[in-house]
C-alpha positions as semicolon CSV with decimal commas, in nm:
position;residue;x (nm);y (nm);z (nm)
1;X;-1,160;-3,853;1,477
2;X;-1,319;-3,566;1,289
3;X;-1,655;-3,630;1,131
4;X;-1,674;-3,592;0,753
5;X;-1,832;-3,270;0,628
6;X;-2,202;-3,283;0,550
7;X;-2,218;-3,150;0,196
8;X;-2,596;-3,178;0,190
9;X;-2,627;-2,890;0,438
10;X;-2,689;-2,553;0,270
11;X;-2,394;-2,321;0,277
12;X;-2,428;-1,949;0,319
13;X;-2,321;-1,761;0,005
14;X;-1,993;-1,574;0,024
15;X;-2,079;-1,206;-0,007
16;X;-1,799;-0,988;-0,140
17;X;-1,823;-0,610;-0,112
18;X;-1,676;-0,406;-0,398
19;X;-1,589;-0,046;-0,316
20;X;-1,653;0,175;-0,619
21;X;-1,326;0,367;-0,591
22;X;-1,301;0,709;-0,751
23;X;-1,635;0,802;-0,912
24;X;-1,445;0,984;-1,187
25;X;-1,214;0,691;-1,263
26;X;-1,272;0,358;-1,433
27;X;-1,410;0,190;-1,119
28;X;-1,778;0,234;-1,218
29;X;-1,715;0,096;-1,566
30;X;-1,526;-0,216;-1,461
31;X;-1,793;-0,290;-1,200
32;X;-2,065;-0,271;-1,465
33;X;-1,868;-0,485;-1,710
34;X;-1,789;-0,745;-1,444
35;X;-2,158;-0,769;-1,359
36;X;-2,245;-0,829;-1,722
37;X;-1,993;-1,110;-1,748
38;X;-2,174;-1,311;-1,479
39;X;-1,837;-1,445;-1,372
40;X;-1,926;-1,459;-1,005
41;X;-2,230;-1,686;-1,035
42;X;-2,015;-1,995;-0,987
43;X;-1,900;-2,145;-0,653
44;X;-1,597;-1,994;-0,483
45;X;-1,257;-2,130;-0,575
46;X;-1,099;-2,307;-0,280
47;X;-1,424;-2,427;-0,121
48;X;-1,454;-2,782;0,007
49;X;-1,684;-2,870;-0,279
50;X;-1,533;-2,777;-0,612
51;X;-1,698;-2,565;-0,876
52;X;-1,739;-2,871;-1,097
53;X;-1,984;-3,034;-0,856
54;X;-2,210;-2,732;-0,862
55;X;-2,277;-2,761;-0,488
56;X;-2,013;-2,539;-0,328
57;X;-2,088;-2,204;-0,168
58;X;-2,195;-1,946;-0,421
59;X;-2,027;-1,609;-0,445
60;X;-2,227;-1,290;-0,479
61;X;-2,112;-0,929;-0,485
62;X;-2,259;-0,603;-0,362
63;X;-2,122;-0,262;-0,451
64;X;-2,059;0,011;-0,197
65;X;-2,088;0,326;-0,400
66;X;-2,317;0,570;-0,573
67;X;-2,616;0,440;-0,774
68;X;-2,646;0,762;-0,976
69;X;-2,280;0,749;-1,083
70;X;-2,321;0,386;-1,189
71;X;-2,646;0,458;-1,373
72;X;-2,494;0,751;-1,562
73;X;-2,192;0,542;-1,654
74;X;-2,418;0,263;-1,783
75;X;-2,614;0,509;-1,998
76;X;-2,298;0,673;-2,132
77;X;-2,152;0,339;-2,236
78;X;-2,483;0,186;-2,346
79;X;-2,457;-0,100;-2,095
80;X;-2,786;-0,266;-2,002
81;X;-2,749;-0,308;-1,627
82;X;-3,036;-0,318;-1,380
83;X;-2,928;-0,147;-1,056
84;X;-3,098;-0,253;-0,733
85;X;-3,065;-0,087;-0,393
86;X;-2,926;-0,322;-0,130
87;X;-2,908;-0,294;0,249
88;X;-2,716;-0,509;0,500
89;X;-2,918;-0,811;0,605
90;X;-3,092;-0,844;0,270
91;X;-3,013;-1,119;0,020
92;X;-2,873;-0,980;-0,306
93;X;-3,132;-0,954;-0,580
94;X;-3,067;-1,204;-0,858
95;X;-2,991;-1,062;-1,199
96;X;-2,930;-0,709;-1,071
97;X;-2,626;-0,508;-0,972
98;X;-2,682;-0,474;-0,598
99;X;-2,562;-0,138;-0,466
100;X;-2,548;-0,006;-0,112
101;X;-2,598;0,371;-0,158
102;X;-2,313;0,527;0,037
103;X;-2,296;0,857;-0,152
104;X;-2,534;1,066;-0,362
105;X;-2,305;1,298;-0,554
106;X;-2,472;1,600;-0,713
107;X;-2,343;1,691;-0,956
108;X;-2,186;1,366;-1,065
109;X;-1,819;1,430;-1,149
110;X;-1,725;1,403;-1,514
111;X;-1,504;1,110;-1,617
112;X;-1,141;1,193;-1,551
113;X;-1,225;1,496;-1,337
114;X;-1,231;1,407;-0,968
115;X;-1,353;1,656;-0,709
116;X;-1,314;1,706;-0,336
117;X;-1,664;1,562;-0,294
118;X;-1,574;1,252;-0,493
119;X;-1,262;1,217;-0,278
120;X;-1,473;1,222;0,035
121;X;-1,703;0,961;-0,118
122;X;-1,406;0,732;-0,189
123;X;-1,318;0,733;0,180
124;X;-1,679;0,668;0,280
125;X;-1,698;0,358;0,060
126;X;-1,386;0,213;0,222
127;X;-1,496;0,293;0,577
128;X;-1,837;0,135;0,526
129;X;-1,694;-0,178;0,365
130;X;-1,449;-0,234;0,651
131;X;-1,729;-0,201;0,905
132;X;-1,944;-0,456;0,720
133;X;-1,658;-0,706;0,692
134;X;-1,578;-0,662;1,060
135;X;-1,942;-0,725;1,151
136;X;-1,956;-1,039;0,937
137;X;-2,212;-0,899;0,694
138;X;-1,951;-0,925;0,417
139;X;-1,702;-1,210;0,385
140;X;-1,441;-0,987;0,222
141;X;-1,389;-0,664;0,033
142;X;-1,237;-0,592;-0,308
143;X;-1,144;-0,235;-0,387
144;X;-1,154;-0,036;-0,710
145;X;-0,880;0,226;-0,756
146;X;-0,876;0,559;-0,575
147;X;-0,701;0,890;-0,634
148;X;-0,479;0,940;-0,333
149;X;-0,460;1,318;-0,369
150;X;-0,838;1,356;-0,370
151;X;-0,877;1,103;-0,089
152;X;-0,667;1,337;0,123
153;X;-0,848;1,645;-0,006
154;X;-1,173;1,477;0,099
155;X;-1,055;1,451;0,459
156;X;-0,899;1,105;0,470
157;X;-0,532;1,166;0,542
158;X;-0,362;0,843;0,438
159;X;-0,101;0,763;0,172
160;X;-0,342;0,510;0,022
161;X;-0,577;0,219;0,069
162;X;-0,338;-0,002;0,264
163;X;-0,255;0,245;0,538
164;X;-0,621;0,349;0,574
165;X;-0,733;-0,012;0,607
166;X;-0,465;-0,084;0,866
167;X;-0,576;0,218;1,070
168;X;-0,943;0,119;1,051
169;X;-0,852;-0,234;1,161
170;X;-0,612;-0,110;1,432
171;X;-0,346;-0,331;1,274
172;X;0,025;-0,252;1,301
173;X;0,171;-0,546;1,103
174;X;0,060;-0,559;0,741
175;X;0,211;-0,570;0,395
176;X;0,129;-0,574;0,026
177;X;0,138;-0,897;-0,169
178;X;0,086;-0,910;-0,545
179;X;-0,070;-1,241;-0,639
180;X;-0,144;-1,421;-0,964
181;X;-0,169;-1,775;-1,094
182;X;0,204;-1,795;-1,172
183;X;0,370;-1,559;-0,926
184;X;0,324;-1,411;-0,578
185;X;0,547;-1,130;-0,458
186;X;0,563;-0,943;-0,127
187;X;0,771;-0,629;-0,076
188;X;1,000;-0,518;0,207
189;X;0,990;-0,153;0,094
190;X;0,725;-0,005;-0,131
191;X;0,678;0,361;-0,221
192;X;1,010;0,530;-0,156
193;X;1,298;0,673;-0,353
194;X;1,543;0,416;-0,481
195;X;1,818;0,605;-0,298
196;X;1,637;0,535;0,032
197;X;1,576;0,165;-0,027
198;X;1,897;0,033;0,139
199;X;1,813;0,197;0,471
200;X;1,463;0,047;0,457
201;X;1,601;-0,304;0,410
202;X;1,680;-0,369;0,774
203;X;1,683;-0,700;0,959
204;X;1,359;-0,624;1,146
205;X;1,171;-0,540;0,826
206;X;1,285;-0,856;0,647
207;X;1,196;-1,080;0,943
208;X;0,857;-0,916;0,973
209;X;0,776;-0,964;0,604
210;X;0,892;-1,326;0,600
211;X;0,657;-1,400;0,889
212;X;0,364;-1,215;0,729
213;X;0,417;-1,382;0,392
214;X;0,446;-1,733;0,536
215;X;0,136;-1,686;0,749
216;X;-0,063;-1,552;0,452
217;X;0,036;-1,847;0,235
218;X;-0,077;-2,089;0,505
219;X;-0,397;-1,914;0,615
220;X;-0,516;-1,742;0,298
221;X;-0,382;-1,962;0,018
222;X;-0,407;-2,301;0,194
223;X;-0,039;-2,388;0,145
224;X;0,052;-2,577;0,465
225;X;0,427;-2,589;0,400
226;X;0,510;-2,274;0,204
227;X;0,834;-2,233;0,008
228;X;0,965;-1,876;0,016
229;X;1,246;-1,742;-0,197
230;X;1,419;-1,427;-0,077
231;X;1,551;-1,193;-0,343
232;X;1,888;-1,030;-0,282
233;X;1,917;-0,653;-0,283
234;X;2,229;-0,636;-0,500
235;X;2,318;-0,784;-0,840
236;X;2,440;-1,144;-0,821
237;X;2,338;-1,144;-0,452
238;X;2,635;-0,917;-0,383
239;X;2,890;-1,151;-0,548
240;X;3,063;-1,221;-0,217
241;X;3,061;-0,854;-0,117
242;X;3,197;-0,713;-0,445
243;X;2,863;-0,544;-0,530
244;X;2,737;-0,476;-0,178
245;X;2,722;-0,651;0,157
246;X;2,356;-0,613;0,261
247;X;2,302;-0,982;0,192
248;X;2,569;-1,088;0,443
249;X;2,498;-0,815;0,700
250;X;2,118;-0,800;0,692
251;X;1,930;-1,051;0,478
252;X;2,103;-1,374;0,586
253;X;2,076;-1,294;0,960
254;X;1,710;-1,200;0,906
255;X;1,643;-1,531;0,733
256;X;1,811;-1,720;1,016
257;X;1,598;-1,543;1,274
258;X;1,278;-1,590;1,072
259;X;1,350;-1,960;1,019
260;X;1,373;-2,010;1,396
261;X;1,044;-1,829;1,448
262;X;0,858;-2,005;1,167
263;X;0,975;-2,359;1,236
264;X;1,026;-2,655;1,005
265;X;0,698;-2,608;0,821
266;X;0,829;-2,314;0,619
267;X;1,114;-2,334;0,367
268;X;1,331;-2,024;0,317
269;X;1,575;-2,007;0,026
270;X;1,815;-1,727;-0,055
271;X;1,923;-1,460;-0,087
272;X;1,876;-1,544;-0,454
273;X;2,004;-1,326;-0,742
274;X;1,710;-1,107;-0,844
275;X;1,762;-1,169;-1,215
276;X;1,678;-1,541;-1,183
277;X;1,459;-1,589;-0,876
278;X;1,135;-1,464;-1,033
279;X;1,172;-1,700;-1,327
280;X;1,228;-1,986;-1,085
281;X;0,916;-1,893;-0,887
282;X;0,706;-1,854;-1,203
283;X;0,782;-2,212;-1,306
284;X;0,669;-2,341;-0,966
285;X;0,991;-2,373;-0,764
286;X;0,860;-2,140;-0,492
287;X;0,521;-2,029;-0,358
288;X;0,623;-1,665;-0,322
289;X;0,917;-1,431;-0,359
290;X;1,004;-1,176;-0,092
291;X;1,143;-0,879;-0,285
292;X;1,343;-0,596;-0,136
293;X;1,184;-0,301;-0,315
294;X;0,893;-0,193;-0,534
295;X;1,021;-0,223;-0,891
296;X;1,234;-0,529;-0,817
297;X;0,917;-0,724;-0,744
298;X;0,654;-0,549;-0,953
299;X;0,832;-0,543;-1,289
300;X;0,844;-0,925;-1,319
301;X;0,499;-0,957;-1,163
302;X;0,333;-0,719;-1,407
303;X;0,515;-0,878;-1,698
304;X;0,323;-1,197;-1,616
305;X;0,005;-1,054;-1,463
306;X;-0,049;-0,710;-1,609
307;X;-0,420;-0,771;-1,671
308;X;-0,516;-1,016;-1,399
309;X;-0,286;-0,933;-1,107
310;X;-0,434;-0,887;-0,761
311;X;-0,314;-0,672;-0,474
312;X;-0,373;-0,850;-0,141
313;X;-0,320;-0,675;0,191
314;X;-0,171;-0,946;0,412
315;X;-0,169;-0,930;0,790
316;X;-0,511;-0,768;0,827
317;X;-0,782;-0,938;1,037
318;X;-1,020;-0,879;0,745
319;X;-0,985;-0,991;0,383
320;X;-0,904;-0,721;0,130
321;X;-0,804;-0,765;-0,231
322;X;-0,772;-0,496;-0,494
323;X;-0,723;-0,437;-0,861
324;X;-0,365;-0,403;-0,975
325;X;-0,411;-0,072;-1,156
326;X;-0,496;0,291;-1,095
327;X;-0,789;0,518;-1,167
328;X;-0,690;0,551;-1,535
329;X;-0,844;0,897;-1,567
330;X;-0,712;0,916;-1,923
331;X;-0,950;0,642;-2,041
332;X;-1,239;0,695;-1,798
333;X;-1,569;0,721;-1,980
334;X;-1,429;0,596;-2,311
335;X;-1,566;0,243;-2,282
336;X;-1,233;0,061;-2,307
337;X;-1,164;-0,033;-1,942
338;X;-1,089;-0,401;-1,878
339;X;-1,251;-0,570;-1,573
340;X;-1,002;-0,860;-1,568
341;X;-0,816;-0,745;-1,257
342;X;-1,139;-0,676;-1,066
343;X;-1,269;-1,019;-1,164
344;X;-0,949;-1,178;-1,036
345;X;-0,961;-0,971;-0,716
346;X;-1,318;-1,079;-0,635
347;X;-1,248;-1,444;-0,706
348;X;-0,932;-1,433;-0,495
349;X;-1,123;-1,267;-0,210
350;X;-1,373;-1,551;-0,223
351;X;-1,092;-1,808;-0,234
352;X;-0,926;-1,657;0,072
353;X;-1,259;-1,641;0,258
354;X;-1,324;-2,008;0,185
355;X;-0,970;-2,104;0,288
356;X;-0,990;-1,913;0,616
357;X;-1,327;-2,070;0,692
358;X;-1,194;-2,419;0,622
359;X;-0,888;-2,353;0,838
360;X;-1,109;-2,241;1,128
361;X;-1,317;-2,559;1,097
362;X;-1,005;-2,775;1,092
363;X;-0,869;-2,607;1,405
364;X;-1,199;-2,628;1,594
């Protein structure tokens, strides 16, 4: 019989690393605004001891970025933020924005005007954060938005965050999940022309994503018996082949194969007509929807979670969450950026870290 947990033992704070993203985007501003909100002073969601008891593990954040960029942004927007230099191994300083100086850009790029040097800095923030999560210094990482063109110009030749993280983690099976309080969506195909989507929806890809999604729900979201709905590719799920036969030829066989691999603990339903399945999931019928392509899944998701949606990279050995928006160069420096998605990303990173830790203890 397992012994009950000893809640009187001190628990190590969950330390989340925030990468600053593009120095010329809204990343610096939303970091400063999130710090001022003091949202992360409460215990992590999903810990054994709930936030209401006041005795669960605390969550703290450190920023991997450029102190000068952050300081200039604070002055420009008249935000009273005390910035403190932080190094791995040190406890975060209370009341201050703790920053690991990864870059020292000179000159600092103007808001909305990224440079090759700022692109190189973006890549350095990500690389350093991954190394610190892998070493255990950080429990997880949450990323602010980057400019993919300048990331490549700066010497990091990846299509985006996800592929770079997978390469740094030497991980070949990974996927993007968009997660919010009412809806979770994972995607078989992501950034490709709509004309090329049917060829990307192959049996292997669907099986792979079903396995990744089910495992993420169990390990990261503490759902022991996840319920997955699979969206059809065609209207009305093909209407018996009248509007396409990918459901019969590809998706159903993939679901059959995935069900055998996943076992009885995972429920698979579908292929469901895309025009109804997201509503059904949003009211609680399913724990996640596996969508076939980018806009099929992200349009309903952003309708519900435009401000507080979180991008989670599932399948990685490390924990990475991200804001669900871009660099927003058009509003950078104007003082109107909303930190809601970054807040949600950090809290979800802490939740996943707590869930993984609890799962490891249960399996020990």
